[in-house]
C-alpha positions in Angstrom: 0.0 0.1 0.0 1.3 3.4 -1.1 1.7 6.1 1.2 -0.9 8.4 -0.2 -3.1 6.8 2.5 -1.3 8.5 5.2 0.6 11.7 5.7 4.2 11.7 3.5 6.6 9.3 5.2 9.1 10.6 7.4 12.5 9.2 7.4 12.5 6.0 10.1 13.8 6.5 13.4 17.0 4.0 13.5 16.3 3.1 17.3 13.4 1.1 16.1 15.2 -0.6 13.2 13.1 -2.5 10.7 10.0 -2.3 13.2 6.6 -2.2 11.5 5.3 1.4 11.6 2.0 3.1 10.6 1.8 6.9 10.0 -0.9 9.5 12.1 -1.8 13.0 11.7 -3.5 15.6 13.2 -6.8 17.3 12.9 -8.0 20.6 14.1 -10.6 21.1 16.1 -12.8 24.4 16.2 -14.5 25.7 18.9 -16.1 29.0 18.1 -13.4 31.3 16.9 -10.6 29.3 17.8 -8.7 26.3 16.2 -7.5 24.4 18.5 -4.1 22.7 16.1 -3.4 19.0 17.3 -7.2 18.7 18.0 -7.4 15.0 17.6 -4.4 12.1 16.4 -5.9 10.3 13.6 -5.1 7.0 11.8 -6.0 5.6 8.0 -6.3 2.4 7.0 -7.9 0.2 4.1 -10.5 -1.4 4.8 -9.9 -5.4 3.0 -13.5 -6.6 2.6 -14.4 -3.1 0.8 -11.3 -1.6 -0.1 -12.4 1.5 1.1 -10.1 3.7 2.9 -11.2 4.9 6.5 -10.2 7.0 9.4 -10.0 6.2 13.1 -9.1 8.8 15.6 -6.6 7.1 18.3 -8.0 7.5 22.1 -5.8 5.4 24.8 -8.3 6.6 27.0 -10.8 4.2 25.6 -10.5 0.5 26.6 -11.7 -0.9 23.7 -12.5 0.0 19.9 -15.9 1.4 18.8 -17.8 2.0 15.3 -19.8 5.1 14.7 -22.7 3.4 13.5 -23.9 6.5 11.0 -20.6 6.9 9.6 -20.2 2.7 9.1 -23.7 2.7 7.3 -22.9 5.6 4.7 -19.0 4.6 4.3 -19.2 1.0 4.0 -23.0 0.1 4.0 -25.7 -1.0 6.0 -24.8 -4.4 5.9 -21.8 -4.0 7.9 -23.9 -2.5 11.0 -26.7 -5.4 11.5 -24.7 -6.8 14.2 -23.7 -5.7 17.4 -19.9 -6.4 16.9 -18.0 -7.0 14.3 -14.2 -7.7 13.0 -12.2 -5.5 10.7 -9.1 -6.8 9.0 -7.4 -3.2 8.2 -4.2 -2.1 6.2 -2.5 0.7 7.9 0.8 0.6 6.4 3.1 -2.1 3.7 4.6 -2.9 7.1 1.5 -3.6 9.3 -1.5 -4.9 8.9 -4.4 -5.9 11.6 -7.5 -8.0 11.9 -9.2 -6.7 15.3 -12.9 -7.1 16.9 -15.0 -3.4 16.9 -18.3 -3.0 18.5 -20.7 -0.3 17.6 -22.0 2.8 19.1 -25.8 2.7 17.8 -26.5 6.4 16.2 -23.3 7.8 16.8 -21.0 9.2 13.6 -21.5 11.9 11.0 -22.5 11.9 7.3 -20.0 13.8 4.7 -20.5 17.3 3.7 -18.8 20.2 2.3 -16.7 21.0 5.8 -16.6 17.0 6.6 -15.8 15.0 3.4 -14.2 12.4 5.7 -15.8 11.7 8.6 -14.2 9.3 11.3 -15.4 6.1 11.2 -14.6 5.2 14.8 -12.3 4.9 17.4 -9.4 2.7 17.9 -8.9 2.2 21.7 -6.0 1.0 24.1 -6.9 -2.5 22.8 -5.3 -1.2 19.5 -1.6 -1.4 21.5 -2.5 -4.6 23.2 -0.6 -6.9 20.4 2.4 -5.8 21.0 4.9 -2.8 22.4 4.4 0.2 20.5 6.4 3.5 20.4 4.4 6.8 19.7 7.2 9.2 17.7 5.7 12.6 17.9 8.2 14.1 16.0 7.9 12.0 12.9 4.2 11.3 13.2 4.9 7.9 13.6 3.5 4.8 15.9 6.3 1.7 15.6 5.4 -2.3 16.7 8.1 -3.3 18.8 9.8 -6.4 20.3 10.7 -6.7 23.9 14.1 -6.5 23.2 13.9 -3.2 21.8 12.0 -2.0 24.7 14.7 -3.3 26.7 17.1 -1.6 24.6 15.4 1.7 25.0 15.5 1.4 28.7 18.9 1.1 28.6 19.0 4.5 26.6 20.5 7.3 29.4 18.0 9.8 27.5 14.8 7.7 28.5 12.9 7.1 31.5 10.3 4.7 32.4 7.8 4.3 34.8 5.5 1.4 35.9 1.5 2.4 35.6 -1.6 1.0 36.8 -4.2 -0.2 34.8 -7.1 0.1 37.2 -7.9 2.3 39.9 -11.3 3.0 42.0 -13.2 4.6 39.0 -11.2 3.6 36.2 -10.8 0.5 34.3 -8.2 -0.8 32.0 -6.4 2.4 31.2 -2.8 3.9 31.6 -2.5 5.2 35.0 0.8 6.8 35.5 2.4 8.4 38.5 3.5 11.6 38.6 4.8 14.3 41.1 3.8 18.1 41.3 6.2 19.3 44.2 6.0 16.9 46.9 3.0 15.4 45.8 2.8 12.2 44.3 -0.7 12.1 42.3 -2.3 10.0 39.0 -3.1 10.6 35.6 -4.6 8.8 32.8 -2.4 8.9 29.9 -5.3 9.8 27.2 -4.1 10.7 23.5 -7.9 11.6 22.8 -7.2 14.6 25.2 -5.1 15.2 22.2 -4.3 19.3 22.7 -4.1 19.1 26.5 -0.9 19.1 28.4 -2.4 18.7 31.8 -6.1 18.0 32.7 -7.2 18.2 36.6 -10.4 18.0 38.3 -11.9 21.2 39.1 -10.7 21.4 42.8 -7.1 20.5 41.8 -7.5 23.0 38.3 -8.6 26.2 41.2 -5.8 25.0 43.7 -3.1 25.3 40.9 -4.6 28.3 39.5 -4.4 30.2 42.9 -0.5 29.4 42.9 0.6 29.5 39.1 -2.0 31.5 37.3 -2.4 34.7 39.2 -3.5 37.2 36.6 -4.6 35.4 33.9 -8.3 34.8 32.8 -8.9 31.2 31.3 -10.7 30.6 28.5 -13.6 28.9 27.4 -13.3 26.0 24.6 -17.0 23.7 23.5 -15.9 20.7 22.1 -17.4 17.5 21.5 -16.9 14.2 23.4 -18.5 11.0 22.2 -21.5 13.2 20.6 -22.1 15.1 23.1 -20.7 18.8 23.8 -18.2 19.1 26.1 -17.3 22.7 27.8 -13.6 22.7 28.7 -11.6 25.4 30.3 -8.1 26.5 29.3 -5.6 28.9 31.2 -1.7 29.6 30.6 0.3 27.9 33.5 3.8 27.9 34.8 4.6 24.8 36.1 6.2 21.5 36.1 5.7 17.9 36.8 7.9 14.8 36.8 7.7 11.6 35.3 9.9 8.9 36.8 13.1 11.6 36.9 11.9 13.2 34.2 10.7 16.9 34.4 8.4 17.9 32.0 7.3 22.2 31.6 3.2 22.6 31.9 2.2 25.9 30.1 -1.3 25.3 30.0 -3.8 24.0 32.3 -7.4 22.2 31.7 -10.4 20.9 33.4 -14.1 20.8 32.9 -16.8 22.2 35.1 -19.4 19.4 34.3 -17.3 16.3 33.9 -16.3 14.0 36.2 -13.1 13.1 34.5 -10.0 12.2 36.5 -6.4 13.9 35.7 -5.2 13.2 32.4 -2.5 13.9 30.5 -2.5 14.5 26.4 -0.6 14.4 23.8 0.7 18.0 24.1 2.9 16.9 26.8 4.9 15.2 24.5 5.1 16.6 21.2 8.5 16.9 20.6 9.0 13.1 22.6 8.8 9.5 21.9 6.2 7.6 24.0 6.7 3.9 24.5 4.0 1.9 25.5 4.5 -1.9 27.0 1.1 -2.6 28.2 2.0 -6.3 28.6 4.4 -5.4 31.5 2.7 -2.4 32.5 5.4 0.4 31.2 5.4 3.8 30.4 8.6 5.6 29.4 9.7 8.9 27.6 12.5 9.0 24.9 13.7 12.7 24.9 
């Protein structure tokens, strides 16, 4: 399959040798007059049965992968939506093909129009990463599928930092829950590629505490975005603080919260835009290569 299925291919990272890889691209989201760059992480593939090119959002905050009924019916045909679950065989690149199960989110999805000629077919959840370890190379816009040996080689690299993550907590199941430090306090946040433009999302009470100490004199912006087909209000505010993951420090320039959701703390893609994130779900390892 040629590279016209996705963004132009970047030069391969020598760290990953001949590992299978796929490209991803960024989608800009609009909220009123604001354009939110890097609003969603999109992956293209070819569905083998129909031969149709389709597009998914990558969302590690979703444990499993849903399809959007309305989009599937329009793009592939209603016959694909009869059962509640379906297996799709997808070609993502010349080096990576995958057959995987999906479930349907009924009455969800968009039809094509002039402003959205390629509606998203569904979401690739965390189960997409459970076949083998992966590296998300944000600068190159590539995802590599790796062996455990390559992961161990990366762990020995002095420019990498790794931590063991939890998959379950009191209110969350099958997530990537990372310990991080803010000051002397250890907290936990879900690594969520679906919260792409965010560096750090905090529940309202924690956001207010940080706002009082690191955001004086600055007003927050209000964004209205869509989450699973429903509007969601977000507050975004400039900040000057840092967090630590393992022994690595990350500067936070913006903090987010929502006045109308019960989301826990989350780390989005924006914290790692100039880095490589490594995930090994079998060993519950989360790493960052500087």
